[in-house]
Structures are given as structure tokens and as C-alpha cells.
LUMMARSE-242425 format. One record per residue: residue in three letters; x negated, y negated, z negated of N, C-alpha, C in turn. Coordinates in pm, whole numbers, plus 32768, in hexadecimal, padded with zeros to 4 digits. Layout:
ALAXYZXYZXYZ ...
END
This chain:
UNK7FAB807880008000800080007FA77F838000 UNK7FBA7F2E80647F6C7EB2806B7FA07E4F8004 UNK7F467E187FB27F6D7DB67F4D7F587D2B7F89 UNK7FC57CEE7FB37FBF7C7280007FE17BF97FAA UNK80387C0C7F4980657B9D7EF4807B7BD37E67 UNK80927B787E08809D7BA27D7C81147BFD7D63 UNK81807BEC7DAE81F47C427D9981D77CD37DBD UNK81747CEC7E15814B7D767E3381137DB97DB5 UNK80C67D6E7D67808F7DA47CEA80FE7DBC7C84 UNK81627D647C8581D47D747C2A821E7DF77C4A UNK82377E0F7CCA827C7E8A7CF4822C7F057CC9 UNK81A97EFF7CDE81537F707CB9815A7F897C22 UNK814B7F1D7BD281497F2C7B4081CE7F657B0E UNK823D7F357B4682BF7F687B1A82CF7FFC7B39 UNK829680257BAA82A380B27BD4824D81107B80 UNK81D380E37B5B817381407B20815D81327A89 UNK818180C07A4E817380B479BD81E580FF7977 UNK81CD813478FE823D816E78B182AB8105789E UNK83268132789A839880D47894838F8077781B UNK836B80AC77A783668055773082FA7FE9773E UNK828A800D778082207FAA7798824F7F4077FB UNK828B7F6D786A82BF7F0D78CC83257EB0788B UNK83807EE9783E83E77E9877FC83AA7E32779E UNK83407E5A775782FF7DFD76FB82BF7D887746 UNK82767DA677B282387D3C780182A07CE17842 UNK830C7D1C7873836F7CD178C183D27C84786B UNK83DC7CA877EB844A7C767797844E7BDE778E UNK84C97BA9779184E37B20776A853E7B2376F1 UNK854E7AB176B085A77AAA763D86397AAC766B UNK868D7AEC761C871F7AEC763087457B1076C0 UNK87857AB5770B87B17AD3779487407ACB77FA UNK86CE7A9977D2865E7A897831866F7A12788F UNK86C579B4786B86E1794278C2866578EB78D5 UNK862278CA786885AC78747872853978BB78B9 UNK8527793C789A84C1798A78E184D679807979 UNK8552799579A5856F79947A35856479067A6F UNK858D78A37A1E858B78197A5084FC77E67A61 UNK849E781C7A14841177F77A2883E8780B7ABA UNK841C78767AF883FC78957B84845578457BE3 UNK84D778447BC6853678027C20851C776C7C2C UNK84EB772F7BC284D7769D7BC2847676717C2F UNK841576C67C5083B676A17CBB83FB76967D42 UNK846676E37D5484AE76E17DD584FC765F7DE7 UNK851276157D7C855A75957D8584FD75217DAB UNK847B753E7DB1841974D67DD183EB74EA7E61 UNK83EE74807EB083C574857F3C834674317F50 UNK82F6745A7FB0827F740D7FD3829F739A8031 UNK824A7334802D824872C7809081C072CC80D3 UNK81AE732781328128733D816980F972CA81C1 UNK807972AD81B98039724B82107FEA7296827B UNK7FE8725E82F57FA972A483667F38724F83A0 UNK7EEF728C83FB7E7E724C843F7E1A721483D9 UNK7DFC726783777D95724583147D2872B0831E UNK7CAF728B830B7C3F72E9831D7C3B734B82A7 UNK7C6073C782C37C5B742F825C7BFD74A08289 UNK7B96747A82D37B3574DD83037ADB75108293 UNK7AC774BF822C7A7974E981B77AD174DA813C UNK7AE9754980F67B43754980837AF5755C8001 UNK7B1C75137F9A7ADE75227F157B4E75327EAF UNK7B5C75AB7E787BCB75C67E1A7B9B75CA7D89 UNK7B1F75A47D717AEB75A77CE77B2975377C91 UNK7B2A75507C0E7B5174E77BB07B0874FF7B2D UNK7B2374AB7AC97AE374BB7A467B4C74BD79D8 UNK7B35751379747B86751578FA7B2E74E57887 UNK7B527475784C7B04743B77DF7A6F743B77FF UNK7A4F7419787D79C4740978A67983748578E0 UNK79C474F878D6798A7575790B79C775937994 UNK797075A979F779A275C07A7E79D9764D7A8F UNK7A4A76587AD67A8376D87AFC7A9776D97B93 UNK7AA077527BCC7A9E775F7C5E7B1E772D7C9F UNK7B8E77357C597C0D76FC7C897C6976EF7C11 UNK7CD3769E7C1A7D1C76787BA07D8276DE7B6F UNK7D5477597B5C7DA677C47B217D54780A7AB7 UNK7D9178247A447D50787279DA7DAC78E279AE UNK7D7B7931794F7DC879A3791D7E0079807894 UNK7E85797E788B7ECA795978107EB879C777A7 UNK7EC779A277277EBB7A0776BE7F367A6276BB UNK7F217AE276D27F8A7B4676C07F4E7BB8766F UNK7F9F7BFF76277F6F7C6875CF7F6B7CF07612 UNK7F257D4D75D17F317DDC75EE7F087E03767C UNK7E977DD376AE7E717DF177387E517E84774F UNK7E357ECF76E37E1E7F5E76F57E9C7FA87720 UNK7F0E7F6B770D7F8A7FA677437F897FA377DC UNK7F3C7F4878167F397F3A78A87EC57F8778E7 UNK7E517F8D78A07DDF7FD978D67D8580037862 UNK7D39806F78737CEE80A978027C8D804A77BF UNK7C477FF7780C7BE47F9C77D27C217F1A779C UNK7CA27F0877B47CE97E97777A7CA77E117792 UNK7C9A7DC477277C677D3B77327BD77D337763 UNK7B8C7DA077567B037D9F778C7B077D937824 UNK7B667DD878637B787DCC78F57BA47D3E7919 UNK7BFE7D0578C87C2E7C7E78E07BBA7C1A78DC UNK7B667C2978767AF47BCD78657A947BD978DB UNK7A797C5279077A1C7C6579777A537C2A79F9 UNK7AD77C3D7A0F7B157C077A8A7B117B6E7A88 UNK7B2D7B337A147B2B7AA27A097A9F7A6B7A22 UNK7A3A7AB079EE79B07A837A04798C7A8E7A98 UNK79B27AFD7AD679917B127B6379CE7AA67BBB UNK7A467A777B967A8C7A127BE57A7279847BB3 UNK7A2279797B487A0078F77B0D7A7B78A47AE8 UNK7AD278E37A967B47789C7A607B4878AB79C8 UNK7B9C785F79877BA8786378F57C0578D478CA UNK7BDA792278697C2E798B782E7C4B7966779D UNK7CCA795F777A7CF2794576F07D1179CC76AE UNK7CBB79F776547CCD7A7876107D317A69759D UNK7D8B7AC875917DF77AC3752F7DCB7AF774A6 UNK7E037ABD743C7DF67AF873B67E1F7B8B73BB UNK7E887BA874097EBE7C31740E7E7F7C84747F UNK7DFC7C7D74887DB47CCC74EA7DA07D5A74B6 UNK7D967DB875147D757E4274F07CDF7E5A74FD UNK7C937DF2751A7C017DF1750F7BDD7D8274AC UNK7B707D9374657B477D2E74047B087CB6744C UNK7AFE7C4774057ABB7BD1743D7A2B7BF27465 UNK79E67C437413795C7C6A743479587CB874B7 UNK79B77D1674C779BA7D67754179D87D1175BC UNK7A357CB475AD7A597C5C761D79E37C047644 UNK79A17BCD75DF792D7B7775F878BC7BC77639 UNK78A37C3F760678357C92763978507CC576C6 UNK78D17CD676E878F57D0A776D78D37CA677DB UNK78D47C2677B878BA7BBE781D78687B4E77DD UNK77E87B6977C377947B05777F778B7A8377D0 UNK77827A1477897770799077C777E2796B7825 UNK785979A1780C78CC797B7860792079127818 UNK798378DE785D79D5787078297A5178AB77E5 UNK7A4D78B077607AB978EE77137AE9789176A5 UNK7B6D788B76977BAC784A76247BED78B775CE UNK7C06789675507C4978F474F67CD178BD74CC UNK7D37790F74DC7DBF78E874B47DDA79197427 UNK7E0B78BE73D37E2078DC73467EB578D77321 UNK7EE0793F72D97F5A793772897F2E792571F8 UNK7F6878C371B57F4878B271277FA0791070D5 UNK7F5E796670847FA679C570307FB4798F6FA3 UNK800D79D16F59802479A76ECD7FA179AC6E7E UNK7F517A106E9A7ECE7A1A6E5B7E6C79C36EA9 UNK7E5B79496E787E0978E86EC37D7779146ECD UNK7D4A79666E707CBE79946E747CA379E36EF3 UNK7D067A2F6F207CF77A7E6F9A7CEB7A207012 UNK7D4179BB70197D3D795C70887CB9790E7087 UNK7C8F78E570117C11789C70047B9D78F17038 UNK7B9A797070127B2F79CA703C7B2D79DA70D4 UNK7BA379E771127BAB79F771A47B78797B71EC UNK7B9F790671BD7B75788871FB7ADD787D71F7 UNK7AA4789571827A137886717279C778F171BF UNK7A02796871C779C479D3721679C479B072AA UNK7A34797B72DA7A3E7955736779D478EC738A UNK79C57888733379617821734F78D4785B734E UNK78B778B372EF783278F072E5781279457360 UNK78797983739B786679D9740F785B798C7493 UNK78737908748E786278B7750578E278967550 UNK795578B6751579D27886755179CF77EE7550 UNK7A0977B075B879F5772075CB7A6F76CA75AC UNK7ADD770975867B5476BE75627BAE77127508 UNK7BFF76CD74B87C5E770F745F7CEB76E87489 UNK7D3B774A74AF7DC3773174DE7E24775B7470 UNK7E6876FA74357ECA771773CD7F547728740B UNK7F8D779F73FC801777B4742B8077777B73C5 UNK80CB771D73F3811E76CF739881B176F5739C UNK81D8775073F682677769740B829477F173D6 UNK824D78267371826F78AA7341826F78B272A8 UNK82C87863726582D5787671D4831278FE71B5 UNK8367792D721083A179B3720C83A279E7729C UNK83A77A6A72AB83A87AA5733184347A9E736C UNK843E7A7473EC84BF7A70743084FD7AFB743C UNK857E7AFE745485C57B7F746185BD7BB074F2 UNK856F7C197505855F7C55758A85A97CDB7588 UNK861C7CDD75C9867B7D4975B686447DD275DA UNK85FA7DDA764B85C77E5D767385637E94760E UNK85147E3B75D184B67E6A756B84FF7EA374F2 UNK85707E6374D085C17E95746185FC7F1E7486 UNK86347F2674FD86707FA67529860880157530 UNK85917FF3756185288058757384DD807874F2 UNK84F58028748A84A78037740F84128026742C UNK83F27FBF747A83697FAE74AA83057FA57438 UNK82987FF0744682257FE473EC81A980147436 UNK81347FE8740880B88015744580A580AA742F UNK806D80F07491804C817E747B7FE8818B7408 UNK7FE881FD73C47F92820D734C7EFD8200736A UNK7ED4821A73E67E45821274077E198184742B UNK7E75812474277E52809774407E64804873BF UNK7E167FDD73B37E277F87733E7E087EF67364 UNK7E327E9C730D7E117E0E731D7D877DFA72E0 UNK7D227E0473357C987E0C73047C6F7D9272B1 UNK7CA67D1E72D07C7F7CA572867CB97CA171F9 UNK7D1B7CF771E07D5F7CF3715F7D467D71710D UNK7CF07DC9713D7CD17E4270F07C907E1B706C UNK7CBF7E5970017C8A7E386F7E7CD67DC76F3B UNK7D197D756F8C7D627D036F527DD87D326EFF UNK7E0C7DA76F227E827DD76EDB7E617E006E4C UNK7DE37E296E367DBA7E466DAD7DB37DC56D5B UNK7D8D7D5A6D9E7D807CDA6D5A7E0B7CA16D3A UNK7E667CB86D937EEA7C796D857F567CD66DB9 UNK7FA87D0A6D5F80107D686D8880757D266DE5 UNK808C7CA36DD180EB7C5A6E26809F7C1A6E9A UNK80667C6E6EEF80167C386F5E80747C066FCB UNK80B37B966FB181167B65701280FD7AD37031 UNK813D7AA5709A812E7A1B70C5816379BC705A UNK812579487053814B78E56FEE81AF78827029 UNK822F788970018293782D7038828F77A26FFA UNK8232778D6F9E822977096F5C81C276AE6F9F UNK818376DE700B811C768E704F8157760B7085 UNK8110759D706D813D751A709E80C774D370E2 UNK80E2745A7111807974087151800373F070F2 UNK801F73ED70707FB273D470117F4974427014 UNK7F7074B970427F10752870467EA9751870B5 UNK7EC174BC71127E5B749D71777DDD74697130 UNK7DF2741670CA7D7F73E070807D34744F7039 UNK7D7D74B170067D3D75256FC77CE5756F702D UNK7D1A758570A57CCC75C8710D7C5075767132 UNK7C6074F271397BEF749C715C7B8174A370F2 UNK7BA974BF70767B4574CB700B7AF7754E7013 UNK7B2B75AE70617AEB7632706B7A8C763E70E1 UNK7A9F75EA71487A5A760171C67A3B757F720F UNK79D47585726079B4751572BA79F475287343 UNK7A36759A73587A7075B673DB7AE3755473F9 UNK7AF3752F74787B6974E0749D7BE775327486 UNK7C5074F074577CCF7534743B7D34751274A5 UNK7D6F757A74DE7DD5756D75467E5775A3750B UNK7EC4755675157F44758274DD7F9975C0754C UNK7FC2763B753980127684759C80A27692756C UNK8100766E75C4818D767E75A281D875FB759A UNK81A0759175D381DF750C75CE823874F97649 UNK82B274C57632831374B3769F8354742976A0 UNK833173D37640837273507635830B72E07627 UNK83377268764982DD71F3763C82BE71D775A9 UNK832071F17551830A71D674C38298722C748C UNK829B72AE74AD82317307747C81AD72EC74C3 UNK81B272C375418138729F758880F472297543 UNK814371C7751D810D715274D780D0717B7451 UNK811371D4740980DE72037389805D7250739B UNK8054729E74057FDA72EA74207F63728C7434 UNK7F7A722374827F1071C074997EEA717C7416 UNK7F50715573C97F39710C734C7EEA716072E8 UNK7EFD71E572EC7EB8723D728D7E34727272C2 UNK7E06723C73337D7E7259735E7D6E72D173BA UNK7DDD730473F17DD0737074537D86733A74CE UNK7D39738F750F7CF2736575877D30739D7606 UNK7D9373F075F47DDC742676667E667455763B UNK7EC0745C769C7F49748B76857F6974F376F0 UNK7F9F756576C77FD475C47729806C75BD7722 UNK80A97588778D813A758777988165761877AE UNK81AD764E774C81CB76DD774E824B76F87700 UNK829977587730830B778A76E282F8781F76C4 UNK827A784776BE825678D1769A828E79347700 UNK828E790B777F82C2796377E78356798077DA UNK839E79247797842D793A7780844979A6771A UNK83E779C576C583F47A337664841E7A0475D9 UNK8429798075C58449794D754084D879157539 UNK84E978987564856E7859756285AB786075EC UNK861B78A375FA865F78A4767B86B878287684 UNK86B277E576F78702776C770886AF76ED7705 UNK862C76FB76F785D47688770085B3766C7793 UNK8565760477AC854775E0783784DF763D7875 UNK84E4764978F984747685794283F9762E792C UNK8385766C7926830E761E790582ED75B6796F UNK830375D479EF82E575727A58834174F87A4B UNK83BB750C7A168417749B79FF83ED74497986 UNK83B6748B7920838A744378A8830673F978BF UNK82BA74247923823473EF793A82327357794C UNK828F7324799E828E729479BF829B723F7941 UNK82F7726578E9830E721C786C8290721A7816 UNK824D728C780D81D4729577BA8163724377F7 UNK8150724D787A80E5720278BE80FA716C78AD UNK8176713F78BB819470B078AB81787082781C UNK819370DA77BB818070B4772E80EE70A6770A UNK809870FE773E800C70FA77127FB97093775E UNK7FE7706977D37FA46FFD781D7F0D7014782E UNK7EE97090784B7E5C70AD78677E0270B577ED UNK7E3B70AA77767DE770AB76FD7DB0713776DF UNK7DFB71A077047DCA722976F67DEB72747777 UNK7DA772E3778C7DC4733578017E44738577E9 UNK7E93739478537F1173DE784B7F0B745578A9 UNK7F2C74CA78757F2F754678C37FBC757F78BC UNK7FD275EB790480597625790A804E76BC791C UNK80AB770778DF80BB77937905814F77AF791A UNK816D7823795481F9784B79698227783A79F8 UNK824378A97A3C828478A37ABE822978987B37 UNK81A578947B21814878897B938142790F7BDC UNK816E79107C598170798B7CA7812D797B7D30 UNK811079007D5780D478E67DDA807078727DCE UNK8015786C7E2E7FB877FB7E2F7FFF77767E3E UNK807077757E8480BC76F87E9480F776CB7E0E UNK811477297DB3814377047D2D80D576B97CE2 UNK805B76E97CF27FE976A57CB27FDF76157CE5 UNK7FED76037D687FE6757D7DA3805575247D6F UNK80CE75597D63813E75097D2E812274DC7C9E UNK80ED75377C4E80CF75147BC3806474A77BBB UNK7FFB74B27C0E7F93744A7C0E7FCA73C57C42 UNK802273CB7CA6805E73507CDB80AF73077C6F UNK80E973537C13813B73187BA880EA72FA7B2A UNK8065730B7B31801072DA7AC57FC473417A74 UNK7FD873C27A907F8974277A487EFA74277A7D UNK7E9B743C7A257E0F74467A507DEE74D57A7C UNK7E3475347A417E1B75C17A5C7E98760E7A31 UNK7EAD76827A6B7F1B76D97A3F7EDF775C7A0D UNK7F2D77A379BC7F02782579887F6C788E79AA UNK7F3D790579CD7F99797279F07F9A79DB7982 UNK80117A0E796280207A7578FC80437AFC7938 UNK80C27B0D795C80ED7B90799180A07BBA7A0E UNK80887B607A70803E7B8E7AE77FB47BC67AC7 UNK7F747B957A5E7EF27BCD7A367F037C5D7A07 UNK7F6E7C7679BD7F8A7CFE798D7FAA7D5C7A01 UNK7FF27D297A6680107D7C7ADC7F8D7DA17B23 UNK7F327D437B2E7EB17D5F7B6E7E647DCA7B23 UNK7E637DBF7A9D7E217E247A4B7E627EAD7A5E UNK7EE77EAF7A657F2F7F2D7A767F0E7F6D7AFD UNK7EF37F1A7B627ED67F4C7BE87E4B7F8D7BEE UNK7DE47F437BC87D5B7F797BD37CFE7F3C7B6C UNK7D2E7F227AF47CD77EEC7A8D7C957E697AB5 UNK7C137E617A987BC77DE77AB77BD27DC17B4B UNK7BC77E237BA27BCD7E097C327C587DD57C5A UNK7CBF7E0F7C207D477DE47C3F7D627D557C15 UNK7D2D7D2F7B9F7D3F7CA57B727CEF7C457BCA UNK7C787C6E7BF57C2F7C1A7C547C7F7C077CD4 UNK7CC17C727D027D147C687D7B7D837C007D69 UNK7DC57C047CF57E307BA37CD87DFA7B157CDD UNK7D8A7AFF7C9C7D4E7A797C987D217A4C7D23 UNK7CE97AA97D6F7CBA7A887DF67D2E7A5F7E50 UNK7D9C7AAA7E487E137A897E987E4779FF7E73 UNK7E5179E47DF17E8079607DC47E2478F17DF6 UNK7DA279097DF07D4278A47E1C7D50788A7EB2 UNK7D5B78F57F007D6978E67F927DEB789D7FB4 UNK7E5878C17F717ED978807F8B7ED577ED7F63 UNK7E9377D07EF27E8777467EC47E3876F27F28 UNK7DC9772A7F577D7576E27FB97DC576C68039 UNK7E10772980677E60771980E07ECD76AF80CC UNK7F1276B4805A7F7C7651803D7F4275C48038 UNK7ECC75B77FFB7E8A75347FF87E7075028085 UNK7E38755880D77E17753081617E94750881AE UNK7EFF7555819D7F79753B81EA7FC774C181B7 UNK7FA2748F81417FDE741181127F7E739C8125 UNK7F0873B8815F7EAD734C81817E47732A8117 UNK7E2E738680B87DCD736C804D7D5173C38062 UNK7CDC7387805E7C6073D5806A7C1973E37FE4 UNK7C4A739C7F7F7C0973977EFD7C74738E7E92 UNK7C6073CD7E1F7CC373CB7DB37CE4733C7D88 UNK7C8272E17D937C9972567D687D00720E7DC1 UNK7D1C72457E377D7D72067E927E0C72307E75 UNK7E1E728F7E1A7EA572C17DFB7EEA725D7D9D UNK7F67723B7DBC7FB171DE7D67804671EC7D7D UNK8093719A7D34812571A67D37816071817DBF UNK8110713C7E13813E711A7E99815571977EF0 UNK811E72097EC2812772857F1281AC72CF7F01 UNK81FC72AB7E9B827372FA7E7D82EF72A47E6B UNK836172E57E7F83E172A87E61843F73167E33 UNK84A472F17DE7850673547DB9856F73677E26 UNK859673E57E3C85F974067EA1867E73C57E82 UNK86C5739B7EEB874A735E7ED887B373C87EB2 UNK879274467ECB87F474B17EB3881374C17E1F 
END
């Protein structure tokens, strides 16, 4: 089967992954309305292409907080990569390094931070943090990530409690006994209630800043009010995200929330986006509306399910090629030429 676009990988993963694993990766909260709208929202945006512009030489590189990446796509933090392929997050890290993109490793990885770092030395990695009730565990993870050379700390802000994902409830989803959350091994002896802390507030950003010199990126912002608070509390980046539609059903698609957030921050911090990216043209639309970079979640897992590290490289390569082509066909030869003049909302 020729893998031509990201939906080909989706079809493959659905066919070959165990049903409970597929359901876990695919799940949205409640009716799945927001999950689906993340994708549909891109179809409401149309290009305003410019023609007769020299696109004989294309440059799709950009920078995240000063670090250059090969094109403006990274790998969003998702958990349990060993459910998709045997080497799990180690394969993810190697693919990201090979393609020179940013990989955000999850607190809920099935490989440890040491293993992820060792799998792809000197690569561009950020660490995604959930703050647990036992703050000592979170503190240890943050300091370990910095010591291992991770270059950013991504705080997930939209998960005081886990959203209701119906198929996971029906399936009684749990990790197989031979897999574990490597970053949290031993933590359960320290704290029997090893659960997320629903009391986390903006004031905890200052606590994180006291633990690390790493730049802090807040993930899960959808409104101008929270964007303003993120800037005020010293965040250096914002990821516009609704957790892939897995938390609150009925919120906005991330591409729709992006404009409000970008207008609020006025260039004071970098703004990124995840959710619904399925084509290179989606990446271009997000950049036209003010995102500096986008991150992919489920498509990365589909790539891993297809052929591990090689499959994820294939996914990234297809996205890069499609993005380059979309840029050329709208008259842009350089990422710096992308702007809001390139898009309009459909009248439909």
C-alpha cells in the first residue's frame, strides 16, 4: 500500500492496532464534537494565492525560541507510544532528530526521560509536565529534564481532571502489565495518591520558574484572557490546544481560537498550535493566522504504528513536502512571507 497522505497512515493504524489501543488514540471527549471540529475548521479557511512570484528556491526552515528546525512542524506530547510500536518514545525521538524537528516528550511516556534523551543525543527536545499532588515528583522530573538537556518545559494547563472518553470507559482501558509509565516508577511508593493536582493555578508558574532555567511554554490556552495571563506570568510560549478534543467537548477548534490568542499576545511570546493538522496546507493556514509552528499528535502515533521510527519519518516528510508545495502555490518562497493576507474564511 502506497502511503501518499496522512489519512493512509490513519487507515493502516485503525486496521492493524488492537481495537482498545485504536480507541484510546482516537478518543474524543463526550460526543467527539470538538475533536472532529479541529479537522473540519480547516476546511472553512480558503487561500488567497498570489501568482507570478519567484518560487524557484524554497526555504521552509523556522526557529522555535531561537533553535532552528527544518520546517514548522513538531511532535506534540502524547502518552504510551509503546502501544503503537515496540521502541515507543525512543523511536519517536530518533525520527524527530532525523527530521530536525522538536519533540515534546510526555510525562506519561513508556520510556524514561533518560532513555528518550539517550536515543537521540543532542536533539531538540522539550519536556511536557503534568503537576501531580506530590510536588516532589514534579520537581524531580523538571530538574531531571533540564539536567538531561531538554530545552523547554511545556506545562499542560487543561487537565485538572481527565475528560470523559466513552470508548475508554467501555473498554476498561489500561496499560498492558508489561508496560509502565517510566517517569513515574517509584513515585507511587512516595505518594499513594499519585494523581493530577486540580488545585494548580497561575501562581504555580512562579514555583516552576524557581526550579528551572528552562523556558516555560503553557499548553492548553484557548482564550485571549488566558493568553494575557500566560504572558503576565512569564511564559515564553503558548500552545493553543484543546488536548485533541479529549478534555472539554464543545470548546472551539484550535485554528479558530488561534486568532484571538495571537491578537492578545501581540508578538510578546511565540504562539504554537496543535489539533487537526492533517495536510501541509493546514500547516500553512495555521502559520498564516499567526502560529509560529504546529505540533502533531495522532498522526505521529499512526506513523509509529505503520513502521516505527521510519513510519514517523514518512509522516513528517509527507507533511514537509505538502507544506513546501502549498507555500509555492500561494506565492511564498520563505516562511517569513506567510501572513494573514494569504487566507480568508469561507462564505459557506
